[in-house]
C-alpha positions in Angstrom: -105.9 73.9 89.4 -108.7 76.3 90.0 -109.9 76.2 93.6 -113.4 77.5 94.4 -114.5 78.3 98.0 -116.8 80.5 100.0 -114.9 82.7 102.5 -116.8 83.7 105.7 -116.4 87.4 106.4 -118.9 87.7 109.3 -119.5 85.7 112.5 -123.0 85.0 111.1 -121.2 83.1 108.3 -119.4 80.8 110.7 -120.9 77.8 112.5 -120.4 77.0 116.2 -119.0 73.5 115.5 -116.4 75.0 113.2 -115.0 77.2 115.9 -114.9 74.3 118.3 -113.2 72.1 115.8 -110.6 74.9 115.2 -110.0 75.1 118.9 -108.9 71.5 119.0 -106.1 72.1 116.6 -102.5 72.1 117.7 -101.5 75.8 117.4 -97.8 75.0 118.0 -97.3 73.3 114.7 -96.3 74.6 111.3 -97.9 78.0 110.5 -98.7 77.2 106.9 -100.3 73.9 107.8 -102.4 75.7 110.4 -103.6 78.1 107.8 -104.5 75.2 105.5 -106.5 73.6 108.3 -108.1 76.9 109.1 -109.5 77.3 105.5 -110.4 73.6 105.4 -112.6 73.9 108.5 -114.2 77.3 107.9 -114.6 77.0 104.1 -115.6 73.3 104.4 -113.2 72.0 101.7 -110.7 69.2 101.8 -107.2 70.1 102.9 -105.9 68.6 99.6 -107.9 71.2 97.7 -106.6 74.0 99.8 -103.0 72.9 99.1 -103.7 73.6 95.4 -104.2 77.3 96.1 -101.5 80.0 95.4 -99.7 80.7 98.6 -100.5 84.5 98.6 -104.2 83.6 98.3 -103.9 81.2 101.2 -102.4 84.0 103.4 -105.0 86.5 102.3 -107.9 84.1 103.1 -106.4 83.2 106.5 -106.1 86.9 107.3 -109.7 87.5 106.4 -110.9 84.6 108.5 -108.9 85.9 111.4 -110.6 89.2 111.1 -114.0 87.6 111.0 -113.2 85.6 114.2 -111.9 88.8 115.8 -115.2 90.7 115.5 -117.2 91.2 118.7 -120.5 89.3 118.7 -123.8 90.9 119.6 -126.6 89.3 121.6 -129.2 87.9 119.3 -132.5 88.1 121.1 -134.6 86.1 118.6 -134.0 84.0 115.5 -135.8 81.6 113.3 -134.4 78.1 112.9 -135.9 75.3 110.9 -139.2 77.1 110.7 -139.5 77.8 114.4 -138.8 81.2 116.1 -136.6 81.0 119.2 -136.2 83.7 121.9 -133.5 84.3 124.5 -134.6 83.9 128.1 -136.4 87.2 128.8 -135.3 87.4 132.4 -132.3 85.4 133.8 -133.4 86.2 137.3 -136.5 84.1 136.9 -134.9 80.9 135.5 -135.8 77.7 137.2 -133.6 75.4 139.2 -133.5 72.9 136.3 -132.3 75.6 133.9 -129.7 76.8 136.3 -128.3 73.3 136.8 -128.1 72.6 133.1 -126.5 76.0 132.4 -123.9 75.4 135.0 -123.2 71.9 133.6 -123.0 72.8 129.9 -120.8 75.9 130.4 -118.0 73.8 131.7 -117.3 72.2 128.3 -116.8 74.4 125.2 -118.1 71.6 123.0 -121.4 71.8 124.8 -122.1 75.4 123.7 -125.0 74.2 121.5 -126.5 72.5 124.5 -126.2 75.7 126.5 -128.1 77.5 123.7 -130.9 75.0 124.0 -131.4 76.2 127.5 -131.0 79.9 126.8 -133.1 79.9 123.5 -136.5 78.2 123.4 -139.5 78.3 121.1 -141.5 81.6 121.3 -145.1 80.7 122.2 -146.5 84.2 122.5 -145.3 87.6 121.0 -146.6 91.1 121.4 -144.3 93.6 119.6 -140.9 93.2 121.0 -142.1 91.3 124.1 -142.4 87.6 123.9 -142.9 84.5 126.1 -140.9 81.3 125.5 -141.8 77.7 126.1 -141.2 76.2 129.6 -137.8 74.4 129.9 -138.1 70.6 129.6 -134.4 69.8 129.0 -134.9 69.1 125.3 -131.8 69.3 123.1 -132.0 70.5 119.5 -129.0 68.7 118.0 -129.1 70.9 114.9 -128.1 73.9 117.1 -124.6 72.7 116.4 -125.0 74.5 113.0 -126.2 77.8 114.5 -123.9 80.7 113.6 -121.2 82.1 115.9 -123.0 85.4 116.2 -125.8 83.7 118.1 -123.7 81.3 120.1 -120.9 83.6 121.2 -123.2 86.6 121.4 -124.9 84.8 124.3 -121.6 83.9 125.9 -120.4 87.5 125.6 -123.6 88.6 127.3 -122.8 86.4 130.3 -119.2 87.6 130.2 -120.3 91.3 130.4 -122.8 90.5 133.1 -120.1 88.8 135.1 -117.7 91.6 134.7 -120.3 94.2 135.7 -121.1 92.1 138.8 -117.4 91.8 139.7 -117.0 95.6 139.4 -120.0 96.2 141.6 -118.6 93.7 144.2 -115.2 95.5 144.3 -116.9 98.9 144.8 -118.9 97.4 147.7 -115.8 95.8 149.3 -113.9 99.0 148.9 -116.5 100.7 151.2 -116.3 97.8 153.7 -112.5 97.8 153.6 -112.5 101.6 154.4 -114.8 101.0 157.4 -112.7 98.1 158.5 -109.5 100.2 158.4 -111.2 102.8 160.5 -112.1 100.2 163.1 -108.6 98.8 163.1 -107.2 102.3 164.0 -109.5 102.1 167.1 -107.6 99.0 168.3 -110.2 96.4 167.2 -109.3 92.9 166.1 -107.4 92.7 162.8 -108.5 89.1 162.0 -111.6 89.9 159.9 -109.9 92.9 158.3 -107.0 90.8 157.0 -109.5 88.3 155.5 -111.4 91.0 153.7 -108.3 92.7 152.4 -107.0 89.3 151.0 -110.3 88.6 149.3 -110.5 92.1 147.8 -106.9 91.6 146.4 -108.0 88.3 144.8 -111.0 89.9 143.1 -109.0 92.8 141.9 -106.7 90.3 140.1 -109.7 88.6 138.5 -111.2 91.9 137.4 -107.9 93.0 135.9 -107.8 89.8 133.9 -111.3 90.1 132.6 -110.8 93.8 131.6 -107.7 92.7 129.7 -109.8 90.4 127.6 -112.1 93.3 126.6 -109.6 94.3 123.9 -108.8 90.7 123.0 -110.4 88.2 120.6 -113.4 87.2 122.8 -114.3 84.1 120.9 -110.8 82.5 121.1 -109.7 84.1 124.5 -112.9 83.3 126.4 -112.2 81.0 129.4 -115.5 80.7 131.1 -114.6 82.4 134.3 -117.2 85.2 134.3 -120.0 82.6 133.9 -119.5 81.7 137.6 -120.2 85.2 138.6 -123.4 85.3 136.5 -124.6 82.2 138.4 -123.8 83.8 141.8 -125.9 86.7 140.7 -128.8 84.4 139.9 -128.4 82.7 143.3 -128.3 86.0 145.2 -131.4 87.3 143.5 -133.2 84.0 143.9 -132.6 83.9 147.6 -133.6 87.6 147.9 -136.9 86.9 146.1 -137.6 83.9 148.3 -137.1 86.0 151.4 -139.3 88.8 150.1 -142.1 86.3 149.1 -141.8 84.6 152.5 -142.2 87.8 154.4 -145.3 88.8 152.5 
């Protein structure tokens, strides 16, 4: 029996809901069955049809799909969807409390990625060259965002991941300076209580940073665990409080 299917070779050929559905599969089962389900999900064909394929073709297609999933996504700033142009939030430091609350909520469940994108991408209401302004956030959900491609969805997540890793690296460098000063004070017979706490906290952050850097060479889409997102939110909180103080002092 001849089997006809379209094999995705780029992340832009893969839909967000397909990756989420694949993540729900039991990866400890039979390897051949897993490959069958892999093709069924990403090629959108019944498993019965995939079973009719020659085995060597099945293996080849599974390898190509794995390669596609292993590609690093890029941040897509703007895209057109259902006749409407959408743009990524121009400045994350300026997001509203409502946006922040929903981002924090939606990032906890991988199945809510499409909802997270509804916060991060909104209709462009004004454009001048590469600069643009997006609509104010009203909490609206575009259910068809489930069909957005993985380049858009996971490119946004990788942006958060990189932002979180950079923030963590900056924090470690800052703490290294504080630790050095604390060590100098301890040699002058000052209390060791605060110094011990700082050293323990620094050790914890180093472990987190090491874990995140390890993921740099891994398959981001399948290895992503959401951890760096928390650091991105802390960055937003810090800058938000800083802006409030500066505005209050003026």
